[in-house]
N, CA, C and O atoms as CSV, one atom per row, in Angstrom:
chain,resi,resn,atom,element,x,y,z
A,1,MET,N,N,10.810,3.470,12.908
A,1,MET,CA,C,9.527,3.006,12.452
A,1,MET,C,C,8.724,4.215,11.999
A,1,MET,O,O,8.773,5.280,12.615
A,2,HIS,N,N,8.002,4.035,10.940
A,2,HIS,CA,C,7.174,5.083,10.351
A,2,HIS,C,C,5.736,4.615,10.428
A,2,HIS,O,O,5.364,3.660,9.747
A,3,LEU,N,N,4.922,5.265,11.240
A,3,LEU,CA,C,3.536,4.857,11.421
A,3,LEU,C,C,2.625,6.021,11.070
A,3,LEU,O,O,2.764,7.117,11.613
A,4,VAL,N,N,1.711,5.780,10.176
A,4,VAL,CA,C,0.791,6.815,9.723
A,4,VAL,C,C,-0.615,6.246,9.719
A,4,VAL,O,O,-0.821,5.103,9.311
A,5,ASP,N,N,-1.570,7.020,10.161
A,5,ASP,CA,C,-2.975,6.625,10.110
A,5,ASP,C,C,-3.652,7.513,9.084
A,5,ASP,O,O,-3.810,8.714,9.301
A,6,ILE,N,N,-4.050,6.926,7.974
A,6,ILE,CA,C,-4.720,7.670,6.920
A,6,ILE,C,C,-6.155,7.158,6.837
A,6,ILE,O,O,-6.382,5.955,6.713
A,7,THR,N,N,-7.101,8.052,6.905
A,7,THR,CA,C,-8.506,7.676,6.800
A,7,THR,C,C,-9.050,8.177,5.477
A,7,THR,O,O,-8.987,9.369,5.176
A,8,ILE,N,N,-9.574,7.272,4.704
A,8,ILE,CA,C,-10.249,7.607,3.457
A,8,ILE,C,C,-11.718,7.342,3.721
A,8,ILE,O,O,-12.109,6.199,3.961
A,9,SER,N,N,-12.533,8.376,3.679
A,9,SER,CA,C,-13.876,8.308,4.225
A,9,SER,C,C,-14.823,7.313,3.558
A,9,SER,O,O,-15.394,6.472,4.253
A,10,THR,N,N,-15.008,7.372,2.264
A,10,THR,CA,C,-15.970,6.456,1.644
A,10,THR,C,C,-15.403,5.866,0.381
A,10,THR,O,O,-14.841,6.616,-0.417
A,11,PRO,N,N,-15.506,4.595,0.144
A,11,PRO,CA,C,-15.855,3.581,1.137
A,11,PRO,C,C,-14.667,3.314,2.049
A,11,PRO,O,O,-13.548,3.719,1.733
A,12,PRO,N,N,-14.888,2.635,3.183
A,12,PRO,CA,C,-13.757,2.351,4.066
A,12,PRO,C,C,-12.785,1.362,3.403
A,12,PRO,O,O,-13.203,0.445,2.696
A,13,TYR,N,N,-11.522,1.559,3.638
A,13,TYR,CA,C,-10.483,0.713,3.054
A,13,TYR,C,C,-9.767,-0.049,4.161
A,13,TYR,O,O,-8.749,0.425,4.666
A,14,PRO,N,N,-10.271,-1.214,4.550
A,14,PRO,CA,C,-9.677,-1.936,5.682
A,14,PRO,C,C,-8.452,-2.771,5.284
A,14,PRO,O,O,-8.575,-3.964,5.007
A,15,PHE,N,N,-7.278,-2.143,5.255
A,15,PHE,CA,C,-6.054,-2.896,5.018
A,15,PHE,C,C,-4.884,-2.212,5.696
A,15,PHE,O,O,-4.938,-1.026,6.024
A,16,LEU,N,N,-3.820,-2.985,5.902
A,16,LEU,CA,C,-2.570,-2.458,6.433
A,16,LEU,C,C,-1.540,-2.511,5.322
A,16,LEU,O,O,-1.495,-3.465,4.546
A,17,LEU,N,N,-0.720,-1.488,5.252
A,17,LEU,CA,C,0.381,-1.451,4.303
A,17,LEU,C,C,1.652,-1.214,5.100
A,17,LEU,O,O,1.827,-0.166,5.723
A,18,VAL,N,N,2.530,-2.195,5.071
A,18,VAL,CA,C,3.835,-2.090,5.724
A,18,VAL,C,C,4.856,-2.071,4.601
A,18,VAL,O,O,4.918,-3.001,3.797
A,19,ALA,N,N,5.661,-1.010,4.543
A,19,ALA,CA,C,6.579,-0.879,3.417
A,19,ALA,C,C,7.905,-0.279,3.859
A,19,ALA,O,O,7.991,0.416,4.871
A,20,SER,N,N,8.926,-0.565,3.076
A,20,SER,CA,C,10.263,-0.051,3.354
A,20,SER,C,C,10.399,1.385,2.858
A,20,SER,O,O,9.507,1.922,2.201
A,21,ASP,N,N,11.529,1.987,3.186
A,21,ASP,CA,C,11.770,3.353,2.723
A,21,ASP,C,C,11.982,3.412,1.215
A,21,ASP,O,O,11.976,4.497,0.632
A,22,GLY,N,N,12.167,2.276,0.586
A,22,GLY,CA,C,12.237,2.244,-0.869
A,22,GLY,C,C,10.908,2.605,-1.507
A,22,GLY,O,O,10.850,2.957,-2.685
A,23,ILE,N,N,9.842,2.517,-0.724
A,23,ILE,CA,C,8.527,2.952,-1.188
A,23,ILE,C,C,8.177,4.291,-0.550
A,23,ILE,O,O,7.916,5.268,-1.252
A,24,PHE,N,N,8.172,4.336,0.795
A,24,PHE,CA,C,7.776,5.568,1.477
A,24,PHE,C,C,8.793,6.691,1.322
A,24,PHE,O,O,8.479,7.850,1.596
A,25,GLY,N,N,9.994,6.367,0.889
A,25,GLY,CA,C,10.982,7.408,0.615
A,25,GLY,C,C,10.831,8.001,-0.770
A,25,GLY,O,O,11.422,9.038,-1.073
A,26,GLU,N,N,10.040,7.352,-1.615
A,26,GLU,CA,C,9.878,7.789,-3.001
A,26,GLU,C,C,8.510,8.410,-3.276
A,26,GLU,O,O,8.400,9.342,-4.072
A,27,ILE,N,N,7.468,7.898,-2.620
A,27,ILE,CA,C,6.132,8.455,-2.794
A,27,ILE,C,C,5.540,8.728,-1.417
A,27,ILE,O,O,6.003,8.188,-0.412
A,28,SER,N,N,4.525,9.562,-1.382
A,28,SER,CA,C,3.922,9.909,-0.093
A,28,SER,C,C,3.121,8.736,0.464
A,28,SER,O,O,2.775,7.799,-0.255
A,29,ASP,N,N,2.839,8.813,1.753
A,29,ASP,CA,C,2.014,7.792,2.408
A,29,ASP,C,C,0.661,7.685,1.709
A,29,ASP,O,O,0.177,6.588,1.433
A,30,LEU,N,N,0.065,8.828,1.429
A,30,LEU,CA,C,-1.246,8.846,0.791
A,30,LEU,C,C,-1.200,8.237,-0.609
A,30,LEU,O,O,-2.116,7.508,-0.990
A,31,GLU,N,N,-0.155,8.521,-1.379
A,31,GLU,CA,C,-0.017,7.931,-2.712
A,31,GLU,C,C,0.080,6.414,-2.635
A,31,GLU,O,O,-0.530,5.707,-3.437
A,32,ALA,N,N,0.847,5.916,-1.671
A,32,ALA,CA,C,1.006,4.472,-1.513
A,32,ALA,C,C,-0.318,3.817,-1.121
A,32,ALA,O,O,-0.698,2.790,-1.684
A,33,VAL,N,N,-1.008,4.405,-0.168
A,33,VAL,CA,C,-2.293,3.869,0.287
A,33,VAL,C,C,-3.314,3.906,-0.851
A,33,VAL,O,O,-4.040,2.935,-1.064
A,34,CYS,N,N,-3.373,5.008,-1.570
A,34,CYS,CA,C,-4.328,5.122,-2.681
A,34,CYS,C,C,-4.002,4.129,-3.795
A,34,CYS,O,O,-4.910,3.582,-4.421
A,35,ALA,N,N,-2.724,3.892,-4.045
A,35,ALA,CA,C,-2.331,2.920,-5.073
A,35,ALA,C,C,-2.820,1.524,-4.700
A,35,ALA,O,O,-3.390,0.822,-5.535
A,36,VAL,N,N,-2.599,1.121,-3.451
A,36,VAL,CA,C,-3.043,-0.205,-3.005
A,36,VAL,C,C,-4.566,-0.283,-3.004
A,36,VAL,O,O,-5.137,-1.289,-3.427
A,37,ALA,N,N,-5.227,0.774,-2.533
A,37,ALA,CA,C,-6.700,0.785,-2.527
A,37,ALA,C,C,-7.234,0.628,-3.947
A,37,ALA,O,O,-8.184,-0.123,-4.173
A,38,ASP,N,N,-6.637,1.323,-4.893
A,38,ASP,CA,C,-7.079,1.222,-6.283
A,38,ASP,C,C,-6.845,-0.183,-6.833
A,38,ASP,O,O,-7.704,-0.745,-7.511
A,39,MET,N,N,-5.667,-0.746,-6.532
A,39,MET,CA,C,-5.359,-2.097,-7.018
A,39,MET,C,C,-6.348,-3.127,-6.486
A,39,MET,O,O,-6.799,-4.007,-7.219
A,40,HIS,N,N,-6.680,-3.007,-5.200
A,40,HIS,CA,C,-7.561,-4.010,-4.594
A,40,HIS,C,C,-9.037,-3.746,-4.877
A,40,HIS,O,O,-9.744,-4.626,-5.367
A,41,PHE,N,N,-9.494,-2.557,-4.576
A,41,PHE,CA,C,-10.930,-2.290,-4.620
A,41,PHE,C,C,-11.454,-1.985,-6.021
A,41,PHE,O,O,-12.635,-2.199,-6.294
A,42,HIS,N,N,-10.602,-1.493,-6.905
A,42,HIS,CA,C,-11.076,-1.187,-8.253
A,42,HIS,C,C,-10.617,-2.219,-9.278
A,42,HIS,O,O,-11.327,-2.494,-10.245
A,43,SER,N,N,-9.426,-2.795,-9.070
A,43,SER,CA,C,-8.916,-3.787,-10.024
A,43,SER,C,C,-9.125,-5.217,-9.547
A,43,SER,O,O,-8.944,-6.159,-10.319
A,44,GLY,N,N,-9.510,-5.393,-8.271
A,44,GLY,CA,C,-9.825,-6.717,-7.751
A,44,GLY,C,C,-8.632,-7.587,-7.406
A,44,GLY,O,O,-8.777,-8.803,-7.279
A,45,LEU,N,N,-7.441,-6.988,-7.250
A,45,LEU,CA,C,-6.257,-7.784,-6.914
A,45,LEU,C,C,-6.287,-8.208,-5.456
A,45,LEU,O,O,-6.802,-7.482,-4.605
A,46,ASP,N,N,-5.733,-9.390,-5.162
A,46,ASP,CA,C,-5.620,-9.832,-3.777
A,46,ASP,C,C,-4.421,-9.148,-3.117
A,46,ASP,O,O,-3.682,-8.414,-3.773
A,47,ALA,N,N,-4.233,-9.389,-1.829
A,47,ALA,CA,C,-3.182,-8.715,-1.061
A,47,ALA,C,C,-1.791,-8.972,-1.643
A,47,ALA,O,O,-1.011,-8.035,-1.813
A,48,GLN,N,N,-1.480,-10.214,-1.945
A,48,GLN,CA,C,-0.163,-10.549,-2.479
A,48,GLN,C,C,0.078,-9.858,-3.823
A,48,GLN,O,O,1.163,-9.332,-4.070
A,49,SER,N,N,-0.927,-9.862,-4.679
A,49,SER,CA,C,-0.795,-9.221,-5.988
A,49,SER,C,C,-0.614,-7.709,-5.853
A,49,SER,O,O,0.154,-7.108,-6.604
A,50,CYS,N,N,-1.315,-7.095,-4.903
A,50,CYS,CA,C,-1.148,-5.658,-4.653
A,50,CYS,C,C,0.280,-5.350,-4.220
A,50,CYS,O,O,0.899,-4.411,-4.720
A,51,ALA,N,N,0.795,-6.142,-3.292
A,51,ALA,CA,C,2.162,-5.931,-2.811
A,51,ALA,C,C,3.172,-6.121,-3.937
A,51,ALA,O,O,4.085,-5.313,-4.103
A,52,GLU,N,N,3.004,-7.187,-4.707
A,52,GLU,CA,C,3.930,-7.457,-5.812
A,52,GLU,C,C,3.897,-6.350,-6.861
A,52,GLU,O,O,4.937,-5.945,-7.379
A,53,LYS,N,N,2.702,-5.867,-7.169
A,53,LYS,CA,C,2.583,-4.814,-8.180
A,53,LYS,C,C,3.202,-3.511,-7.686
A,53,LYS,O,O,3.886,-2.827,-8.447
A,54,LEU,N,N,2.972,-3.161,-6.429
A,54,LEU,CA,C,3.560,-1.938,-5.883
A,54,LEU,C,C,5.083,-2.024,-5.885
A,54,LEU,O,O,5.757,-1.067,-6.265
A,55,VAL,N,N,5.624,-3.157,-5.467
A,55,VAL,CA,C,7.076,-3.347,-5.474
A,55,VAL,C,C,7.616,-3.271,-6.899
A,55,VAL,O,O,8.640,-2.632,-7.141
A,56,HIS,N,N,6.938,-3.913,-7.836
A,56,HIS,CA,C,7.369,-3.902,-9.234
A,56,HIS,C,C,7.385,-2.475,-9.793
A,56,HIS,O,O,8.338,-2.074,-10.460
A,57,GLU,N,N,6.328,-1.721,-9.516
A,57,GLU,CA,C,6.251,-0.337,-10.011
A,57,GLU,C,C,7.339,0.539,-9.385
A,57,GLU,O,O,7.943,1.363,-10.072
A,58,MET,N,N,7.586,0.366,-8.106
A,58,MET,CA,C,8.601,1.175,-7.431
A,58,MET,C,C,10.012,0.786,-7.872
A,58,MET,O,O,10.907,1.630,-7.918
A,59,ALA,N,N,10.206,-0.485,-8.193
A,59,ALA,CA,C,11.529,-0.952,-8.638
A,59,ALA,C,C,11.904,-0.368,-9.996
A,59,ALA,O,O,13.081,-0.351,-10.356
A,60,LYS,N,N,10.923,0.106,-10.748
A,60,LYS,CA,C,11.188,0.730,-12.041
A,60,LYS,C,C,11.860,2.097,-11.900
A,60,LYS,O,O,12.497,2.580,-12.836
A,61,LEU,N,N,11.714,2.711,-10.733
A,61,LEU,CA,C,12.285,4.039,-10.531
A,61,LEU,C,C,13.807,3.968,-10.524
A,61,LEU,O,O,14.393,2.981,-10.078
A,62,GLU,N,N,14.425,5.004,-11.013
A,62,GLU,CA,C,15.881,5.039,-11.138
A,62,GLU,C,C,16.583,4.884,-9.797
A,62,GLU,O,O,17.606,4.204,-9.708
A,63,ASP,N,N,16.049,5.503,-8.759
A,63,ASP,CA,C,16.704,5.486,-7.444
A,63,ASP,C,C,16.159,4.402,-6.519
A,63,ASP,O,O,16.312,4.498,-5.301
A,64,SER,N,N,15.524,3.373,-7.080
A,64,SER,CA,C,14.916,2.355,-6.230
A,64,SER,C,C,15.979,1.559,-5.481
A,64,SER,O,O,16.999,1.162,-6.044
A,65,ASP,N,N,15.712,1.338,-4.200
A,65,ASP,CA,C,16.614,0.578,-3.350
A,65,ASP,C,C,15.794,0.044,-2.177
A,65,ASP,O,O,14.982,0.765,-1.598
A,66,ASN,N,N,16.010,-1.199,-1.839
A,66,ASN,CA,C,15.327,-1.780,-0.687
A,66,ASN,C,C,13.812,-1.616,-0.796
A,66,ASN,O,O,13.171,-1.070,0.102
A,67,VAL,N,N,13.260,-2.085,-1.883
A,67,VAL,CA,C,11.822,-1.947,-2.129
A,67,VAL,C,C,11.116,-3.228,-1.689
A,67,VAL,O,O,11.265,-4.281,-2.308
A,68,SER,N,N,10.351,-3.116,-0.613
A,68,SER,CA,C,9.585,-4.260,-0.143
A,68,SER,C,C,8.333,-3.771,0.576
A,68,SER,O,O,8.302,-2.667,1.120
A,69,CYS,N,N,7.304,-4.613,0.567
A,69,CYS,CA,C,6.089,-4.250,1.300
A,69,CYS,C,C,5.250,-5.481,1.579
A,69,CYS,O,O,5.415,-6.536,0.968
A,70,ILE,N,N,4.343,-5.302,2.525
A,70,ILE,CA,C,3.366,-6.317,2.891
A,70,ILE,C,C,2.003,-5.631,2.903
A,70,ILE,O,O,1.851,-4.552,3.477
A,71,VAL,N,N,1.029,-6.248,2.280
A,71,VAL,CA,C,-0.344,-5.756,2.324
A,71,VAL,C,C,-1.176,-6.793,3.066
A,71,VAL,O,O,-1.154,-7.976,2.726
A,72,VAL,N,N,-1.905,-6.346,4.079
A,72,VAL,CA,C,-2.774,-7.227,4.865
A,72,VAL,C,C,-4.193,-6.702,4.734
A,72,VAL,O,O,-4.493,-5.590,5.167
A,73,LEU,N,N,-5.064,-7.505,4.137
A,73,LEU,CA,C,-6.474,-7.131,4.019
A,73,LEU,C,C,-7.197,-7.521,5.299
A,73,LEU,O,O,-7.048,-8.641,5.789
A,74,LEU,N,N,-7.974,-6.597,5.835
A,74,LEU,CA,C,-8.703,-6.840,7.075
A,74,LEU,C,C,-10.187,-6.997,6.774
A,74,LEU,O,O,-10.677,-6.551,5.737
A,75,GLU,N,N,-10.880,-7.630,7.685
A,75,GLU,CA,C,-12.328,-7.770,7.551
A,75,GLU,C,C,-12.983,-6.407,7.788
A,75,GLU,O,O,-12.553,-5.666,8.672
A,76,PRO,N,N,-14.006,-6.070,7.020
A,76,PRO,CA,C,-14.713,-4.805,7.263
A,76,PRO,C,C,-15.211,-4.724,8.704
A,76,PRO,O,O,-15.687,-5.713,9.261
A,77,GLY,N,N,-15.099,-3.559,9.290
A,77,GLY,CA,C,-15.550,-3.355,10.654
A,77,GLY,C,C,-14.494,-3.578,11.706
A,77,GLY,O,O,-14.747,-3.321,12.883
A,78,ILE,N,N,-13.307,-4.050,11.328
A,78,ILE,CA,C,-12.232,-4.256,12.300
A,78,ILE,C,C,-11.527,-2.921,12.512
A,78,ILE,O,O,-11.121,-2.270,11.550
A,79,ASN,N,N,-11.383,-2.520,13.754
A,79,ASN,CA,C,-10.638,-1.304,14.074
A,79,ASN,C,C,-9.221,-1.681,14.455
A,79,ASN,O,O,-9.006,-2.577,15.271
A,80,VAL,N,N,-8.261,-0.998,13.865
A,80,VAL,CA,C,-6.849,-1.299,14.130
A,80,VAL,C,C,-6.279,-0.256,15.048
A,80,VAL,O,O,-5.101,-0.321,15.400
């Protein structure tokens, strides 16, 4: 299991990203978190759309294998 706690100070980004090594083996934890944050908070995508887009983008890579993820949006103020 790969567990990382990344804090992005402002604004708070309350979501969980669970992903396979097909994602975390290709890009850094911070890159993955920032990609999802950008998709949701700047582009307005919902959790399912963020997950699908991240998987789609990672599947384009030549060495992609076992690419899957789950994005869970949390209510602001919830501590995980």
